[in-house]
VEXPA-345720 format. One line per 4 residues: their letters; for each residue x, y, z of N, C-alpha, C. Coordinates in pm, whole numbers, plus 50000, padded with zeros to 5 digits. Layout:
REM residues N
A	X:Y:Z:X:Y:Z:X:Y:Z ~ ...
//
This chain:
REM residues 77
MSNL	92161:21907:83830:92302:21914:83792:92327:21819:83676 ~ 92393:21868:83576:92424:21788:83458:92543:21697:83486 ~ 92543:21581:83423:92658:21492:83441:92757:21506:83325 ~ 92738:21607:83241:92830:21635:83131:92914:21758:83164
LLLK	93042:21754:83128:93130:21868:83151:93242:21867:83048 ~ 93315:21976:83043:93431:21988:82955:93557:21991:83039 ~ 93653:21909:83000:93781:21903:83071:93891:21950:82980 ~ 93982:22030:83034:94097:22078:82959:94217:21989:82990
CTRD	94283:21940:82887:94403:21858:82907:94518:21951:82945 ~ 94575:21928:83063:94685:22012:83110:94820:21941:83101 ~ 94818:21807:83087:94943:21731:83075:94913:21598:83009 ~ 94995:21561:82909:94980:21432:82842:95116:21382:82796
TEGW	95166:21277:82860:95292:21216:82818:95267:21091:82735 ~ 95140:21059:82708:95103:20939:82634:95079:20965:82485 ~ 95040:21086:82449:95016:21119:82309:94874:21095:82260 ~ 94782:21065:82350:94642:21042:82310:94561:21170:82311
WTEG	94607:21273:82378:94536:21399:82392:94626:21514:82348 ~ 94570:21632:82328:94646:21751:82295:94637:21847:82413 ~ 94752:21878:82471:94754:21969:82584:94695:22103:82544 ~ 94606:22155:82627:94539:22281:82600:94403:22265:82536
DTYP	94374:22150:82476:94243:22125:82416:94144:22080:82523 ~ 94016:22101:82494:93911:22056:82585:93839:21936:82526 ~ 93794:21849:82614:93728:21725:82575:93601:21707:82657 ~ 93492:21663:82592:93371:21636:82669:93392:21515:82759
ARVV	93331:21519:82875:93342:21409:82970:93206:21388:83036 ~ 93188:21268:83089:93063:21234:83157:93097:21185:83297 ~ 93031:21242:83396:93051:21202:83535:92982:21068:83558 ~ 93055:20976:83622:93000:20846:83659:93016:20828:83809
AGGF	92993:20711:83861:92994:20685:84005:93125:20726:84072 ~ 93114:20773:84194:93231:20802:84277:93311:20924:84234 ~ 93254:21010:84150:93326:21129:84106:93416:21106:83987 ~ 93427:20981:83941:93508:20951:83823:93441:21010:83700
VLVG	93521:21036:83596:93468:21083:83469:93516:20992:83357 ~ 93434:20981:83253:93473:20912:83131:93499:21017:83026 ~ 93614:21008:82959:93655:21112:82864:93708:21046:82737 ~ 93688:21113:82624:93740:21065:82496:93885:21107:82476
DDDE	93936:21083:82356:94073:21121:82321:94074:21188:82185 ~ 94192:21214:82128:94200:21283:82000:94136:21202:81887 ~ 94144:21069:81892:94084:20985:81788:93933:20982:81799 ~ 93880:20982:81920:93736:20980:81945:93703:21079:82056
PDGE	93703:21210:82025:93684:21311:82129:93551:21297:82203 ~ 93447:21248:82137:93317:21232:82202:93302:21093:82263 ~ 93408:21014:82258:93403:20880:82315:93416:20882:82465 ~ 93409:20766:82522:93420:20753:82667:93515:20640:82701
GWSA	93627:20634:82628:93718:20522:82642:93814:20527:82758 ~ 93819:20640:82828:93917:20655:82935:93849:20698:83064 ~ 93895:20645:83175:93842:20680:83306:93945:20766:83379 ~ 93897:20875:83437:93984:20963:83514:93925:20984:83653
APME	94013:20983:83751:93972:21000:83891:94008:21139:83940 ~ 93924:21197:84025:93960:21327:84083:94082:21309:84173 ~ 94181:21395:84155:94302:21384:84237:94324:21505:84327 ~ 94260:21616:84292:94275:21737:84376:94154:21828:84356
YCED	94099:21872:84469:93993:21971:84468:94056:22103:84511 ~ 94063:22198:84420:94134:22324:84445:94044:22425:84517 ~ 94108:22521:84584:94036:22623:84660:93946:22708:84572 ~ 93982:22725:84444:93901:22808:84354:93780:22732:84299
GSVL	93764:22605:84338:93650:22526:84294:93679:22436:84176 ~ 93797:22449:84116:93832:22362:84005:93873:22224:84057 ~ 93868:22126:83968:93903:21988:84004:94006:21937:83904 ~ 94111:21872:83955:94210:21807:83869:94182:21658:83866
YRVG	94188:21600:83746:94164:21458:83725:94287:21392:83666 ~ 94308:21266:83702:94419:21188:83646:94362:21063:83579 ~ 94407:21038:83455:94365:20918:83383:94441:20798:83439 ~ 94369:20692:83468:94430:20571:83521:94459:20470:83412
GVDG	94544:20374:83444:94572:20265:83351:94669:20298:83240 ~ 94745:20407:83253:94846:20443:83154:94982:20451:83223 ~ 95088:20431:83147:95223:20436:83205:95268:20578:83236 ~ 95226:20674:83153:95268:20812:83171:95171:20890:83257
EVLF	95179:21022:83243:95095:21111:83322:94998:21185:83229 ~ 94870:21174:83261:94767:21244:83185:94676:21313:83284 ~ 94670:21448:83275:94592:21528:83369:94493:21616:83295 ~ 94377:21630:83355:94273:21719:83303:94229:21812:83415
EESA	94177:21929:83376:94125:22024:83473:93983:22062:83436 ~ 93897:22057:83535:93762:22111:83522:93764:22247:83588 ~ 93745:22352:83510:93754:22487:83565:93631:22520:83648 ~ 93653:22600:83750:93542:22651:83832:93470:22758:83753
L	93341:22764:83772:93261:22864:83700:93249:22992:83778
//
């Protein structure tokens, strides 16, 4: 299993990401992912935690450490 995946930004009230765009992410310990932003899309400057495992197999992630709401979705294959 690869530890690389693409996450789609579904909500961003902070302005670091573009809703609807996809960003590369890397899975780290505990199911968390490291993801870049619009300035450094291939970077790993942000940590997101899984917040919901959906019935269709997709996973929703929330970026921590920000005042607003930033959500990403990993689509089920």
